N, C-alpha and C positions, 0 to 999 in steps of 0.2 A: 407886550410879549410874556409867554409863560416863562417862569423860572426854569433854569437849566435842569436837565435830567442828568445827574452825575451819581452813579452808583457807589464810586470809591474815590472821594475827593482826596484821601490821604495818598493816592497813587500819582499825584499830579507831577511830582519831581521825576518819578520813574518814566512817565510819559514824556516829559520834556527832554529827558536824556535820549529817548528812542527818536524823537523828532530831530533833534540836533544831529543824530548820526546819519539819518537819511538825507538831512539837508547838505551834509558834508559830501555826500555821494550822489547829489543831483545838481551838478554844475550848470545845466542848461536853465533850470528853475531858478537858480541862484542869480544869473544874469538878467532874467525876466524880472525877478523881484527887485533888483536894483533899479531897472527901467520904470517899473510900475511905482515904486516908491518916489522916484524923482518926478515922473510926469503926472501921476494922480488921475490916471484915466477913469477911475470908478468913483471919484469923489462925489458924494451925495446920492450915490446908488446903493442898491441892496442886492446882494448876491447869496443865493441859496445853493449850498453843495450837498448833493445826496449820492454818496459813492461809498463803497466798503470802507468803514471808518477805522483806519489804522494810521501809522505814522506818516506815510507818504501822502495820503489824503489830507492829513492835517497840515502839512506843509503848504500843499495847493491852497487850502483855505487861508492860511496866514499871507500867502502871496497876494490874494484878493484883497485882504485887509490892508496889506501895504500899499496897495493902489488906491486907497480912500474908500473902500466899500464897507458898509455895514454887512457883517456876514453871519449867517446862520447854517448850521451843519446837522445832518442827521445820516443815519446808516441806511444802506440799501439791502442789508442781509443781517439778521440777528446774530448770526454765528461768526461774522467776520468783525464785528465790532470789538474794539479793545477797550476796556474800561479805564485803563490809565492814559490812554490818549484822549478820551472824553474829558477826563479831569484836567488834563493839561490845557486843552483848548478852552475850557470854561475858566480857568485860572488866567487865560491870556486875554479874556474879555470877550470872546465870541459866544454867540448863542449856540448851544448845543444840546441835542435831544436823541439820546441813544443809550443803550446798555446791552451787553452781551447777553444772548439768550432770551431777548424780549419776545413775546407771543406776537402773532400776527395782528392781533387787536392793538396791542401797544404800539407796535411798528406803525400802523395807520394813524394812531393818535400822535405819535411823535412827529410824523410827516406833516399832519395838520397844523401842530404848533410851530413847526419850521416855516410853514406856508403863511402863518400869521405876520411873518416879516414882510409880506407883500413884495416879492421879489421882482426885481427888474430883469435879473439874469438867472437862469436855472441851469446848473451843472448836474446832469442826470446820469444814472447808471442802470440801464435795464428798462427805463421808461415807467417805472411805477408812480414816481413823483408827478411826471408830466401828465399820466393818465388820470391821477387823482385830481390834479388842477383842472383837466378839462372836463371832469364829470361831476365832481362834487364842489369844487371851489371856483366855479366859473366867474364869480364876482371879481376875482383877482386878475383875470386875463387882460383887462385893458392896460394894466401896469406892467406886463411881461412883454420885454422888448425881444427876448429870444431864449432859446435853450441849446445846449451843447450835449450830445448823447454819445456815451462812451462804448457801449457794447453792441455786438450784433443783435441781440435780442430787442434792445430798445430801438436800434436802427429799423429793424423789420416793423416794429409797432408804429414808428413814426412814418415810414414809407406807406404802410397800409392806411393810416388816417389821411395822409396826403393824397393818395390815389382816390379815396372816397370823398375828398373835399371835406373833410372833417379835422383838419389840423388847424388850430387856433392861433399859433403863433410860429415864427420861423424856428427851424431846428437845424443846427449844423452838425453834420455826421461826422464826429471824431473817428468812429471806428472804421470808415471808409479812406481815412488818409494813409498814405504810404508810411508815414512815420509812426503810425499806430499798428497796422497789421504786420508790417515787417519785422517791428521790434517787439512790441507787446505781445501780440497774438502768437507769433511764431517762437521767438526767443523766450520771452517771459513765461508763456504758458509751459513751453516746452521744458523749462527748467523747474518752475515752481510746482507743477503738478507731481513730478516724481519725488520732489523734496516732501510734499505732503503725504505722498503714499508710503515712501520709505520711513519717514519720520514716525507715522502712525503705526504702520504694521510691524516695523523692524524686521522686515522680511527682504531676501534678495530679489532683484528684478532679473538678473542674468538667468538665462535658461527658461524662464517662465514663457508662456504664450499669452500675450496681450492683446486683447481685442479692442480697437479703437473705433467707435462709432462716430463718423464724420471726418472728412479729410479736407475740411477748410484750412485756413491758416493756424488755427488753434491745433486741430487734429494732425496737421503736417509737422508742426513743431514737436508735439508729443511723440510722434511716430519716430522722427529722427533721433530724439534723445532716449527713447526706449531701445532703439537698435544700438545706439552707442553704449547703452548698459548691458548689452548682451541678450536681450529679449527676442523672442520670435513674434514678429508683429503681423497681425491681421487687421484688415481694414474693411468696414462695412460702409457701403455709400449708396445713395439713390442717384447721384448725378453721374452719368457715364463718363464724362471727361475727367472729373476728380478720381474716379475709380481707375481709369486708364493711366492718369498721372501717378497713383499710387503703384500700380503695376510696374510702370517704368522706373521707379525708385526701388524696385527689388522687393516689394511687399506682397503678401498674399491678399487677394481680394475674394470676398464670399459674402453670401447673404447671412443675415444675423441668425437665421434658423440653422445654418451649418456651424457658424462660429460658436454659438452658445453651447454646443457639446464639447468643446475643446478648450476653451478660454480658462485661463488661471485668474487674470484680472480684466475686468471690462471698464472701459472709460468712454463715457459718452462727452460729445463735443459738437452738438448739432445746432442747439437753439430751438429744438423743436420738442414736442411732448410725446410721452410713451414710447420712446425708441427701445426701452427694454421693458418687457411686460410678461405676462403670466405665462404664455407659450415659450418664452425664452427661460424664465426661472425654472420652469418644470424640466428643462433639459441640462441645466448646468450642473458641474461636478461638484461634490462636496468640497467645502472651503473656498469656493469662488469669491473674489472680491469685486465689489461694486463701488465705482467712484465716478464723479461728475466733474467735467471741465466746462460745461455749458452754463448758462447764467442762472437758471432756475432748476430746482430739483424735480420739476415736472418731466424731466427727460426719463425718469424711472416712473413706473406706475407703481407708487408705494402702497396704494391701498390693495392692489392685487398681491403684493408681496406680503403684506400683513394677513391678507385672507388665506394665503396658502399656508402660513406658518403656524405651528402649533405652540411654538415657544419663542420668546424674544428676550435676550438679555445683553448686557453690557459685557462684550469680550475683553475690551481694553479701552482706554480712554479714546473717544471718537470712533469706536467700532461697535456697531449694534449687529448682533448675530440673530439670524432668523432660521430657527430650526424647522424643516418641512416634515410632513408625515412619514416620509420614508427614512427620516434620520439625517438627511443632508443639511449642512449648515450653509447659508449664504450670509456674507459679511459686508455690510453697508457702511461706508466711511463718511463721517461727518454728517450724517443723517440725510445724505443726498445732496447737500449744498456744495458749493464750490470747494473741491478737496484742496486746492492750493491755499485757500484762505481759511476755511473752517478747520483745516488741520495743520496749517503752516502760517507763514508770514506774508503770503502773496508774492507777487512779482518781485524780483530785486529793485533796489532803489534806482540803479542806473537804467533800468528798462522803463520804469514808470516815470523817469525824468522826461522822456520823449513824449509819452501819453499826456501827462498833466502840463507840459508846456504846450501841447496842442489845445488843451482845455483852457489855459489862461490866454494864449493869444487869440483863440476863437472868441472867447468871451470878450476880449478887447475888439476884435472884428465886429461882433454884434452891436457893441456901443458905439463905434465910429460909424457904422452903417445904420444906425437906427432909423427907421422910417423908410429906408429903401429896400429892406428885405422883405419879401412878400410871405405869405402864410403858407410855406411849402418847406420840403427839406432841401439843404444846400451843402455842397461840398465844401470842405475846407479848401480855401484858395491855395493853389500851387505855391505862391510866394511865401505863405506861412510855413507849409510842408518844408520848403527849401531853407527858409530861415532857421527853422529848428534843426535841420540837418547840419547847417553850417555852424550853428552853436554847439551842435554835439561834437564835431570835429574840433572846434576851438577849445572846448573844455577838455578834450582829450589830447591837446597838443599836436593835432595832425592838420597839415595843409594839402591841398590837391591843386591839380592844374587847372588852367583856364584856357578858353578858346582864343586863338588869334583872331583879330578882325576879319581876316580873309576866310577863315574857317566858319565863323558865324554867318558871313555872306553866303557861302557855299552850302551850308545846311538850310538855308531858307530860300534859295533859288532854284528855279526849274531849268535854268540856263547852265551850260558848261562854263563855269567861272574858275 
């Protein structure tokens, strides 16, 4: 294996402190950690984790190590990598290849070095690692038992490959689990996006017109929090059902061609490319703010923005200003990367507790069902979803009702019982 890439080894103690803090606030993963340590489900196996590399991800990697795995970690985005966390993981004996601000070429090299682990289980975020594995590192595929995919973008890519018969190993769709989209996508994105925007701009949200492109679970969570902060919210959608849902939630719905004229802040949350492009930039008011809650920066056509501009400069940390020929400035946050991670600390620990519990238990599921899962996409089993919800309640000191035997019988019978 390649030696670890650690930009700031002197920050290891700072990184360990951050990991310890999130660990204290992730009771589900703590319970899973105890079980993994005792049962050693991953003894003799190799696990590769490629997720936004910050403290919560680090704890997930450590949980796999507790279960007996040899673990390699790399980042899924150069602007979300925290160098102190990298240093802490390296000091903990894991293989780690990442640094803040890495170039795309370096990112690809780091992924390749991580793949040299010859992983049995891949924990991915966005599908870049799985794609690299299936295009350039196919010699490793016979050793891959399966992958677990975190995000909408990665799920779409896996489903597209599966539909074309081009998926080379089983992929468990973490993003489609109820404990993922109901907590992470809705509550997590809803809070962390506005944390990133407010922290970066130091501007008020109340009274501003916010245009959210995409009304899936992430867009819905962001819209509800923006309303709570006093914003006027506009939704742009292509799905008529989602658009009608937004309307029923009291939000304004219109095409981007209209919204681009009146928005103060534009937030993308689609998982698609070029949802904001030249025709929209040309209509935006002076001082408009652009930010992304989708996985990749391709939600903006950044080349068209650069071509339209006659000047670019750093307006403030993590804010790039683009001056257009008529004197208007458009302000891009976090270079178009995920605003909640590039400009803040990502989702709260309590939220990622459920998401990373899904990753951990789905990884266990792949191990326990090795040889039985075909080369296709797979839902997280309902039993895992419900197990995590019960652990969530237990960790919160909450109990719930249970059905009586006669009620269970009633609910599954077609007779009047």
